[in-house]
N, C-alpha and C positions, 0 to 999 in steps of 0.2 A: 505495500499499499504505500501511497503518497507521505512522506516524511514532512509533517507540520512541525515548525520550530519558529517560536514568537515568543522574543526578548529572553532569548537563552533558553526557555521552557519547552519542553516535546509534549503534544499533543496526542497520547496514545488514542488508538481507535474504541470504540465505545466510551471515550472521555468525555464529562462536562467539568469546565476547568473558567473561571476566571482570574484574568492576566491583570496587574497594573503597572502600566510602564510610565518610569518616573519622567516627567516632562523638565520640570525648572521650579522655582519658588517665587512667591508672591514676594513685594519689599519686606513684607512680615515676617519672611523666612518660611512660609506655610509651605508645603511641600505640595506640588500639582500632580495628581496624576491622570493617564489615560486608561478609564477601567476597559477592558476587551473583554467580551462573554463568546465563549466557544463551546459549542454542543457539537462533538463529533460520534458519527454512526460507527459499528462496528465493520458497516461493508463501505468498500472505496465507492467513489462517487464524487459527482460538483463540489467544489468549496464556493460557496456563494456570502457575500461581505452585505449587511444589513445595516447601515449607517445613518443617523442623524445628528442634528446639530454643528455642522460643518461651519453654517455660521450661526453663533450663537444666539441672536433675539429671534431664530426662527424654533419655536414652541413644540410646532406641531411634528415634526420630525421625531423630537427627543422624546413627546409622550407615545408616538406611534410604535419607535421601538423599546422604550420601556413597558408598553403593554404585553408586548408579544415576548418579551421577558417574563414577568411578573405574572403573566395568566399561562405562560408555559405553552405557548400557541404553537411553534413551530419545533419538536424534536424529529429530527431526519431520520428516516430510516435508512438512506443512504448518503453517502457525503458529510459535510462539516457547513455549518451555518457558521459564523462568525458575527456579532453583534455589536455594533459601538451606538451608545444610543447617544453620547453628548461628547462630540470630535473637539471642539472649541469650548475649550473649560473656562478661559479667561474671556470669552464675550459673553457666555452665560452669565459668569459672574455680573457684569457690568452691563445688561440689556444692550449688549453692542453686537452689530454684525461682524465687526472686525475685531484686531487684538489692540492691545493700549497702546501700541503707535500708530495704529490707523490701516493696519495692514491686513488684505483680504488672505486667507487661508485658501481658498479657492482660486487663488490667482499665484500662488508660490509654491507650486509644484516644479521640479521634483524636488525641491528645499537643499538644504545646506546641516553640516552642524555649527558650524558656524556663524551662519547666519541670523536673520530676526525671531523672534519665538515662532512666528507664523512659518518660516522657513523650517527651524527645527521639527516643527510637530509634521509639517507637510515630509520631511526625509523620515520621520519615522513611521508613516503612513507609508511611502515610496517602498522603503526597505523591510519592513517588518511583517507588513499586510499586504500589499498589491503582488509580490510574487508567489504568493498563496493560494491567492483568487482565481476564477475562473468567470464568474460572474458578480455584478452588483447592483444592490439597490440604495441610492442616496437620496434623502428626503428633505425635502426644501418645502419654504415657503415663500410667496410674493414679499415685497418690502415692507415698509413703513406704510400702510394706509393704501396699500396697493395689493389688491387681493386676486389671485389665480384659481379658476375653477379648476378639479382634479386632472391633471393631465402629466402624460410621461413627454418628457424632452429625452431626442436621440438622432444623431446624425444618420442621415436615412442612407449613407454611402456605408455606413456599419449595418450589414445585412443581417446579422445575428442580434445585435443588440434592436433592431429593429422588429423584427420578429417578434423578440421577445415583450417589446411594447406592445405589440398587439395583445401579446398573451395576457398581459398585466392587466389591461382590459379598463383603462382610465377612461373619462368620457370622452378626452383629446389626446391624439399623439402627433407631435409638435417636432417639425422637422427644425433641428438646433445643432447647428453644425459646431463641432469641438473648435474649445476656444483656447488659444496659448497657455500654459502653465495650470490649467486646471486639471483637479481630481480626474474627472473622467478622459479627457486629453491623456494626460501621465498613464493611466492603465491602458488606454486603447492602444497605446504605442508598445506596450509590453504585450500585446494580444488577450487583454483585457477587454470584457466588455461591460460597462456602467449604464444604468438606465438612471434619469435625474427624473424625482418626482417633485412633482411641486401641486399645493393645496392650501390653498386659506392664504393669511397673511402673517407678517412677523406681531411678535408680542400679545397675540390673539390666538386662544384656543376655537380650534372647528370641528365640532365633532364630524362633520361629512368627510372632511379631510382626511382626518384621523382614520374613518373607517374606511375611506378608500385605498390609503395606502395601504392596510394590514390586510383588507380582501385583494389588492390585484398582488400583493407581495407572494398571497396564499397560491394563489392561481399559476404566477411562476413557478414556485416550489413543485407545483402537483407536476406540472408541464415537465420539470427535470426530473419528475419521479423519484423525490425526496420526502414527498407528505403523499398519503392516500387520500381517498375521496376522488369525486367525480368531477372533473375539469368544467367548470361554467364556462361557456362558450361565449363571449363580448365582442360585439361589434363595434369599436370607437371611431371617430371619427379624425380620417388623417389629414391633419393640418399642413399644406406644403409650404405654405408663407404666413409670415405675420407681422404686424407692425400694429405700433401704437399711434392712436391720434393724440394730437395736440392740442391744448387749448391756444384758441386766437387771442382772445381777451384775458385778463384776470375778473374775478367776481365769485358768485354763488355759485358751485357746478350744481346742479339738481339732473342725474341720470333719469333716463326713462326707460333704460332698457336693464336688465337685470343679466348677471352671470351665465353663461351657459346658453343665451337665447340666438335663434339665429337674427339675422338683420341681411336686408336688402339694399342695394345702393340706393343713396337718396334717403334712405330712413332716417327720421330724426333720433339721434342715441341720447341726446342730453341737449339743457337750456344753459345759458351762463346768464347770470343777471348781473347788475350792481346792486348794492345794498340798498335804494332807495326807490326801484321799481320804475328808472328812467329808461335804462339799457337794457334789451335783452336780444341774444344770440343762439341760435340754433346750432346744435353741433349734429351733422349729417353723416353717416357714414357713405365713404369714395366707394366700396366694393362690397359684394355679397360675401358673408361670410357667418363669424360664430364671436360673441363676446367670450372669448378666453382670459380676460382681466379687467379689471375695473379698479377707478382709483376711489376711494371712499372720504377722504379731504373733502368738506363741504365747502373750504374757503381756498382760491385755487388762482396762481398766476399766470401770464401770458407764457406760452412754451409748458408748461407742465405736461405730462403723459395724462391722457383723462380715460383712455378707452381703447383696450389691444384687441384686435380684431384677428382672427385665424381664418384664413381662404383653403377651403379644400381643393 
């Protein structure tokens, strides 16, 4: 069987183990660890990473992976599942997407041992985790006050990843080319396939997004024969292109569509008005498509992203 050694610890067939990888210390000298939870079957098979909290303020991912662990939802009959509920501990502590120096972990791969904190953690993931996995599901949310309808993002050039994205069965599968220095691209360079799930917004728990993350992960694991159960057939909408509409003026933003709605070219999506009722500007769709993301801020500035439209 494939040998799995993480942080100098060998994980044997049939073993479930928790490993704490030392990262660094806070200014108070409190030690910060990266907890990794591993469930390995006695039978050889795929190795799947399930991760949350790469951005520390994206709490839905942390809660989804936490639930998988505490409810013991996914015990593999073959292969190995590696759970990392919270990758960016520093961001989580400060309710921040990034690290204390403002660096984004998901733009810091492959990292280094002597770089920034983000680069050091990226290096740990690159050297200790990525070499062992075959597939990954990395759970994210939208940004501050930007909500994403449950969706999988994958580069359509990655045929295996695209196949798994369809199996995951989120409402939307969105073509998202690999981004330089991202976790997903670094894994792909090493022959691994990472799905990025997006649901909800940062700093706000959303039951639908958490449930869809868990259900989609279950379908992927069933497809890989790692779990028993009837594989549910899902038909997600395939989004080949997407773009954000931006506000032409500043004011009070009142959307007239909801997340997930289909829209037609020329359809009114929202109204922007001044606080005095003197100016009212309609926001219309430039294309047919679906609302895959929406700004929840009631007060916006000209140029702000307000409605994310995906085109099938």
